C-alpha positions as CSV (number, residue, x, y, z in Angstrom):
1,M,191.4,-117.7,68.7
2,D,192.5,-115.0,70.3
3,F,194.6,-113.4,68.3
4,A,196.4,-112.0,71.5
5,E,198.1,-114.9,72.1
6,L,199.9,-114.6,68.5
7,D,204.1,-114.8,69.1
8,P,205.4,-112.9,66.2
9,V,208.6,-114.3,67.2
10,A,207.2,-117.3,66.5
11,I,206.7,-116.4,63.3
12,L,209.3,-114.1,62.0
13,A,211.3,-116.7,63.4
14,S,209.5,-119.6,61.6
15,T,209.5,-117.4,58.5
16,V,213.1,-117.1,58.3
17,A,213.3,-120.9,59.0
18,G,211.2,-121.9,56.3
19,F,212.9,-118.9,53.7
20,I,216.3,-120.7,54.9
21,F,215.2,-124.6,53.7
22,G,213.5,-123.5,50.6
23,A,216.6,-121.4,49.7
24,V,219.1,-124.7,51.5
25,W,216.4,-127.2,49.0
26,Y,216.7,-125.8,45.8
27,G,219.9,-125.7,46.1
28,A,220.8,-128.5,45.7
29,L,218.5,-129.4,43.1
30,S,218.7,-126.2,40.8
31,K,220.2,-128.5,37.8
32,P,217.6,-130.5,38.1
33,W,214.3,-127.8,38.3
34,M,217.2,-125.7,35.9
35,Q,216.0,-128.6,34.1
36,A,212.4,-129.3,34.3
37,V,211.5,-125.0,34.4
38,G,213.5,-125.4,30.5
39,L,216.1,-123.1,31.8
40,S,220.3,-123.0,30.4
41,E,221.9,-120.8,33.0
42,P,220.0,-119.5,36.7
43,P,217.8,-116.7,37.2
44,K,219.5,-114.1,38.2
45,P,218.6,-112.6,41.3
46,D,215.8,-110.3,41.5
47,P,215.6,-108.6,46.0
48,K,211.8,-108.5,45.2
49,L,211.1,-111.5,44.3
50,Y,213.2,-112.6,47.5
51,A,210.8,-110.0,49.3
52,M,207.6,-110.9,48.5
53,T,208.7,-114.2,48.8
54,F,209.8,-113.5,52.3
55,V,206.2,-111.7,52.8
56,C,203.9,-115.2,51.9
57,Q,206.2,-117.7,54.1
58,L,205.3,-115.1,56.7
59,V,201.9,-115.1,56.1
60,L,202.0,-118.3,55.6
61,A,204.1,-119.1,59.4
62,A,201.1,-116.3,61.1
63,V,198.1,-118.5,58.7
64,I,199.9,-122.3,60.2
65,H,200.8,-120.4,64.0
66,V,196.8,-119.1,63.7
67,I,195.3,-123.1,63.4
68,L,197.6,-124.3,65.0
69,T,197.5,-122.4,68.7
70,G,194.1,-122.7,67.6
71,Q,193.3,-126.8,68.2
72,G,195.0,-126.2,71.9
73,D,198.1,-127.7,73.2
74,L,199.3,-130.5,70.5
75,S,202.7,-132.8,70.6
76,V,204.6,-131.5,67.4
77,G,204.4,-134.4,65.9
78,R,200.4,-133.7,66.1
79,Q,201.4,-130.5,64.5
80,I,203.4,-131.9,62.3
81,L,200.3,-134.6,61.3
82,S,198.4,-131.8,60.7
83,V,200.7,-129.8,58.4
84,A,201.2,-132.1,56.7
85,L,197.5,-132.2,55.9
86,L,196.9,-129.1,55.0
87,W,199.9,-129.4,52.7
88,A,198.7,-132.0,51.1
89,G,194.9,-130.3,50.5
90,F,195.9,-126.7,50.2
91,V,199.2,-127.3,48.3
92,V,199.3,-130.9,46.4
93,A,195.8,-130.7,45.2
94,P,195.9,-126.9,43.3
95,M,199.5,-128.0,42.6
96,V,199.2,-131.2,40.6
97,V,196.3,-129.6,38.3
98,N,197.3,-126.3,37.8
99,H,200.9,-128.3,36.6
100,R,199.4,-130.5,34.6
101,F,196.9,-127.9,32.6
102,Q,200.1,-126.1,32.2
103,S,201.6,-129.6,31.0
104,Q,204.6,-129.3,33.6
105,P,207.3,-132.1,34.0
106,W,205.8,-133.9,37.4
107,L,210.0,-134.1,38.5
108,L,208.5,-130.3,38.8
109,T,205.7,-131.0,40.5
110,F,207.8,-133.2,43.1
111,I,210.2,-130.4,43.2
112,D,207.9,-127.5,43.8
113,L,205.5,-130.3,46.5
114,G,208.8,-131.2,48.3
115,H,210.2,-127.8,49.2
116,W,206.6,-126.9,50.5
117,L,206.5,-129.5,52.8
118,G,209.7,-128.5,53.9
119,V,208.6,-125.4,55.1
120,F,205.6,-126.4,56.4
121,V,207.9,-129.0,58.9
122,V,210.0,-126.2,59.4
123,I,207.8,-123.6,60.7
124,V,206.2,-125.8,62.7
125,I,209.3,-127.3,64.1
126,A,210.6,-123.6,64.3
127,Q,207.4,-122.8,66.0
128,S,208.0,-125.3,69.4
129,F,210.8,-123.8,70.0
130,F,208.7,-120.8,71.5
């Protein structure tokens, strides 16, 4: 991989898109999510938590960019398939294990897994515009 091929604008734009997707996802599923984690009221917004989340999604977008750029000229469909496989191996498997050992409800697992699949796909789609 030639790191000179990295596109910081694509990485940043896809990070923003993934972050927005997460806000919409958890906004739409706030009641079931709160039930799954045992909250009766929504947590108070914490700017540090949102900043950390953004930085972590920036890392995720950069890694996806590096992996997919290193694969040559893939169609968007192939890129989505690639990130779906990465998601299955590196998100689904560990999250299911962790949530089962933590005795978390399956509802939380499915909400969180759906979020991360959406973020991965949104990152790919956003990066395809650059």
